[in-house]
C-alpha positions as CSV (number, residue, x, y, z in Angstrom):
1,M,-158.3,-162.2,-29.2
2,V,-159.8,-158.7,-29.0
3,S,-156.6,-157.2,-30.2
4,D,-156.4,-159.7,-33.0
5,V,-159.9,-158.9,-34.2
6,V,-159.1,-155.1,-34.0
7,E,-155.9,-155.6,-35.9
8,L,-157.7,-157.4,-38.7
9,L,-160.3,-154.6,-38.9
10,G,-157.5,-152.1,-39.0
11,A,-155.9,-154.0,-41.8
12,G,-159.1,-153.6,-43.8
13,V,-160.5,-157.1,-43.3
14,S,-164.3,-157.0,-43.3
15,I,-166.4,-158.4,-40.4
16,E,-167.8,-161.0,-42.8
17,E,-164.2,-162.1,-43.7
18,I,-163.2,-162.3,-40.0
19,V,-166.2,-164.5,-39.2
20,R,-165.7,-166.7,-42.3
21,D,-161.9,-167.0,-42.4
22,Y,-160.6,-166.4,-38.9
23,Y,-163.2,-166.7,-36.2
24,P,-166.3,-168.7,-37.3
25,G,-167.5,-168.8,-33.7
26,L,-168.0,-165.1,-33.6
27,N,-170.8,-163.0,-35.1
28,E,-171.0,-159.3,-36.2
29,E,-172.3,-158.1,-32.8
30,M,-169.4,-159.8,-31.0
31,I,-166.9,-158.2,-33.3
32,R,-168.4,-154.8,-32.9
33,E,-168.4,-155.3,-29.1
34,A,-164.7,-156.3,-29.2
35,E,-163.9,-153.2,-31.2
36,M,-165.8,-150.9,-28.7
37,Y,-164.1,-152.6,-25.7
38,Y,-160.7,-152.1,-27.3
39,K,-161.4,-148.5,-28.1
40,G,-162.6,-147.9,-24.5
41,T,-159.6,-149.6,-23.0
42,F,-157.2,-147.6,-25.3
43,E,-158.8,-144.3,-24.5
44,K,-158.9,-145.0,-20.7
45,N,-155.2,-145.9,-20.7
46,F,-153.9,-143.0,-22.9
47,V,-156.1,-140.0,-22.1
48,G,-153.9,-137.2,-20.9
49,V,-150.6,-138.7,-22.1
50,G,-148.4,-136.2,-23.8
């Protein structure tokens, strides 16, 4: 679900739209935490690649 939320954000869907149209059980704080978690995981896995 974290990657789904991040994909929606990346596609330009607002947090309000995500809560209203896709994940009504989430709130803004949860979505921001999911985004931070995803960014942290991505950076941890790809630092130093290349």
